[in-house]
C-alpha positions as protocol buffer text, in pm:
chain_id: "A"
residue {
  index: 1
  type: UNK
  ca { x: -4438 y: -7432 z: -5366 }
}
residue {
  index: 2
  type: UNK
  ca { x: -4648 y: -7241 z: -5619 }
}
residue {
  index: 3
  type: UNK
  ca { x: -5013 y: -7315 z: -5704 }
}
residue {
  index: 4
  type: UNK
  ca { x: -4932 y: -7508 z: -6023 }
}
residue {
  index: 5
  type: UNK
  ca { x: -4688 y: -7743 z: -5848 }
}
residue {
  index: 6
  type: UNK
  ca { x: -4942 y: -7797 z: -5569 }
}
residue {
  index: 7
  type: UNK
  ca { x: -5213 y: -7875 z: -5827 }
}
residue {
  index: 8
  type: UNK
  ca { x: -4983 y: -8125 z: -6002 }
}
residue {
  index: 9
  type: UNK
  ca { x: -4898 y: -8290 z: -5670 }
}
residue {
  index: 10
  type: UNK
  ca { x: -5268 y: -8326 z: -5580 }
}
residue {
  index: 11
  type: UNK
  ca { x: -5392 y: -8421 z: -5928 }
}
residue {
  index: 12
  type: UNK
  ca { x: -5482 y: -8774 z: -5822 }
}
residue {
  index: 13
  type: UNK
  ca { x: -5776 y: -8643 z: -5618 }
}
residue {
  index: 14
  type: UNK
  ca { x: -5827 y: -8276 z: -5710 }
}
residue {
  index: 15
  type: UNK
  ca { x: -5863 y: -8308 z: -6087 }
}
residue {
  index: 16
  type: UNK
  ca { x: -6222 y: -8211 z: -6172 }
}
residue {
  index: 17
  type: UNK
  ca { x: -6315 y: -7894 z: -6362 }
}
residue {
  index: 18
  type: UNK
  ca { x: -6685 y: -7822 z: -6409 }
}
residue {
  index: 19
  type: UNK
  ca { x: -6783 y: -7614 z: -6711 }
}
residue {
  index: 20
  type: UNK
  ca { x: -7160 y: -7577 z: -6711 }
}
residue {
  index: 21
  type: UNK
  ca { x: -7294 y: -7931 z: -6717 }
}
residue {
  index: 22
  type: UNK
  ca { x: -6967 y: -8072 z: -6853 }
}
residue {
  index: 23
  type: UNK
  ca { x: -6716 y: -8236 z: -6618 }
}
residue {
  index: 24
  type: UNK
  ca { x: -6350 y: -8247 z: -6721 }
}
residue {
  index: 25
  type: UNK
  ca { x: -6124 y: -8487 z: -6533 }
}
residue {
  index: 26
  type: UNK
  ca { x: -5757 y: -8409 z: -6576 }
}
residue {
  index: 27
  type: UNK
  ca { x: -5515 y: -8696 z: -6621 }
}
residue {
  index: 28
  type: UNK
  ca { x: -5203 y: -8485 z: -6681 }
}
residue {
  index: 29
  type: UNK
  ca { x: -5105 y: -8131 z: -6590 }
}
residue {
  index: 30
  type: UNK
  ca { x: -4764 y: -8005 z: -6697 }
}
residue {
  index: 31
  type: UNK
  ca { x: -4521 y: -7771 z: -6525 }
}
residue {
  index: 32
  type: UNK
  ca { x: -4470 y: -7444 z: -6714 }
}
residue {
  index: 33
  type: UNK
  ca { x: -4117 y: -7542 z: -6814 }
}
residue {
  index: 34
  type: UNK
  ca { x: -4249 y: -7866 z: -6969 }
}
residue {
  index: 35
  type: UNK
  ca { x: -4509 y: -7696 z: -7191 }
}
residue {
  index: 36
  type: UNK
  ca { x: -4416 y: -7693 z: -7557 }
}
residue {
  index: 37
  type: UNK
  ca { x: -4559 y: -7511 z: -7858 }
}
residue {
  index: 38
  type: UNK
  ca { x: -4836 y: -7709 z: -8027 }
}
residue {
  index: 39
  type: UNK
  ca { x: -4786 y: -7799 z: -8392 }
}
residue {
  index: 40
  type: UNK
  ca { x: -5062 y: -8029 z: -8519 }
}
residue {
  index: 41
  type: UNK
  ca { x: -5252 y: -8046 z: -8849 }
}
residue {
  index: 42
  type: UNK
  ca { x: -5589 y: -8015 z: -8672 }
}
residue {
  index: 43
  type: UNK
  ca { x: -5495 y: -7697 z: -8481 }
}
residue {
  index: 44
  type: UNK
  ca { x: -5587 y: -7390 z: -8684 }
}
residue {
  index: 45
  type: UNK
  ca { x: -5580 y: -7137 z: -8402 }
}
residue {
  index: 46
  type: UNK
  ca { x: -5309 y: -6898 z: -8300 }
}
residue {
  index: 47
  type: UNK
  ca { x: -5001 y: -7013 z: -8112 }
}
residue {
  index: 48
  type: UNK
  ca { x: -5081 y: -7246 z: -7821 }
}
residue {
  index: 49
  type: UNK
  ca { x: -4913 y: -7488 z: -7581 }
}
residue {
  index: 50
  type: UNK
  ca { x: -5043 y: -7814 z: -7439 }
}
residue {
  index: 51
  type: UNK
  ca { x: -5058 y: -7782 z: -7060 }
}
residue {
  index: 52
  type: UNK
  ca { x: -5276 y: -8080 z: -6974 }
}
residue {
  index: 53
  type: UNK
  ca { x: -5479 y: -8375 z: -7093 }
}
residue {
  index: 54
  type: UNK
  ca { x: -5815 y: -8499 z: -6969 }
}
residue {
  index: 55
  type: UNK
  ca { x: -5921 y: -8862 z: -6924 }
}
residue {
  index: 56
  type: UNK
  ca { x: -6087 y: -8857 z: -7268 }
}
residue {
  index: 57
  type: UNK
  ca { x: -5763 y: -8753 z: -7441 }
}
residue {
  index: 58
  type: UNK
  ca { x: -5866 y: -8392 z: -7499 }
}
residue {
  index: 59
  type: UNK
  ca { x: -5603 y: -8123 z: -7453 }
}
residue {
  index: 60
  type: UNK
  ca { x: -5595 y: -7829 z: -7216 }
}
residue {
  index: 61
  type: UNK
  ca { x: -5426 y: -7555 z: -7417 }
}
residue {
  index: 62
  type: UNK
  ca { x: -5282 y: -7220 z: -7323 }
}
residue {
  index: 63
  type: UNK
  ca { x: -5328 y: -6980 z: -7611 }
}
residue {
  index: 64
  type: UNK
  ca { x: -5086 y: -6697 z: -7687 }
}
residue {
  index: 65
  type: UNK
  ca { x: -5337 y: -6458 z: -7524 }
}
residue {
  index: 66
  type: UNK
  ca { x: -5292 y: -6642 z: -7192 }
}
residue {
  index: 67
  type: UNK
  ca { x: -5642 y: -6791 z: -7210 }
}
residue {
  index: 68
  type: UNK
  ca { x: -5691 y: -7159 z: -7123 }
}
residue {
  index: 69
  type: UNK
  ca { x: -5922 y: -7378 z: -7330 }
}
residue {
  index: 70
  type: UNK
  ca { x: -6019 y: -7741 z: -7364 }
}
residue {
  index: 71
  type: UNK
  ca { x: -5972 y: -7870 z: -7719 }
}
residue {
  index: 72
  type: UNK
  ca { x: -6241 y: -8134 z: -7770 }
}
residue {
  index: 73
  type: UNK
  ca { x: -6115 y: -8372 z: -8039 }
}
residue {
  index: 74
  type: UNK
  ca { x: -6456 y: -8532 z: -8101 }
}
residue {
  index: 75
  type: UNK
  ca { x: -6629 y: -8196 z: -8153 }
}
residue {
  index: 76
  type: UNK
  ca { x: -6322 y: -8033 z: -8316 }
}
residue {
  index: 77
  type: UNK
  ca { x: -6389 y: -7725 z: -8109 }
}
residue {
  index: 78
  type: UNK
  ca { x: -6247 y: -7527 z: -7822 }
}
residue {
  index: 79
  type: UNK
  ca { x: -6426 y: -7475 z: -7493 }
}
residue {
  index: 80
  type: UNK
  ca { x: -6316 y: -7177 z: -7281 }
}
residue {
  index: 81
  type: UNK
  ca { x: -6192 y: -7258 z: -6930 }
}
residue {
  index: 82
  type: UNK
  ca { x: -6030 y: -6940 z: -6799 }
}
residue {
  index: 83
  type: UNK
  ca { x: -5844 y: -6625 z: -6900 }
}
residue {
  index: 84
  type: UNK
  ca { x: -5546 y: -6714 z: -6680 }
}
residue {
  index: 85
  type: UNK
  ca { x: -5355 y: -6999 z: -6516 }
}
residue {
  index: 86
  type: UNK
  ca { x: -5472 y: -6892 z: -6171 }
}
residue {
  index: 87
  type: UNK
  ca { x: -5830 y: -6887 z: -6296 }
}
residue {
  index: 88
  type: UNK
  ca { x: -5799 y: -7240 z: -6433 }
}
residue {
  index: 89
  type: UNK
  ca { x: -5634 y: -7370 z: -6115 }
}
residue {
  index: 90
  type: UNK
  ca { x: -5907 y: -7213 z: -5902 }
}
residue {
  index: 91
  type: UNK
  ca { x: -6163 y: -7425 z: -6091 }
}
residue {
  index: 92
  type: UNK
  ca { x: -6001 y: -7755 z: -5984 }
}
residue {
  index: 93
  type: UNK
  ca { x: -6222 y: -7951 z: -5745 }
}
residue {
  index: 94
  type: UNK
  ca { x: -6209 y: -8278 z: -5556 }
}
residue {
  index: 95
  type: UNK
  ca { x: -6319 y: -8560 z: -5789 }
}
residue {
  index: 96
  type: UNK
  ca { x: -6555 y: -8759 z: -5567 }
}
residue {
  index: 97
  type: UNK
  ca { x: -6570 y: -9037 z: -5829 }
}
residue {
  index: 98
  type: UNK
  ca { x: -6202 y: -9102 z: -5753 }
}
residue {
  index: 99
  type: UNK
  ca { x: -6234 y: -9122 z: -5373 }
}
residue {
  index: 100
  type: UNK
  ca { x: -6182 y: -9475 z: -5237 }
}
């Protein structure tokens, strides 16, 4: 099983990405074959695909360059996560707030 499928399987517990003092908790992470081109009136960037969603409804996008960003709807801005899928997956941590 590849790293993405493993991350999807473990998303219930290993879903936290820390970016500085911001904590992103993923709710959804899509398989590569399920990612579709983003077409939305608020997106003004280059070609991108939605690959995930956080608990606040923000999107994890993969840009045409291969970079992964968080699109923050409230701020209407993008926050860099990683330059690659492996880089993004390596940032996933155990979410201790979700441990019973």
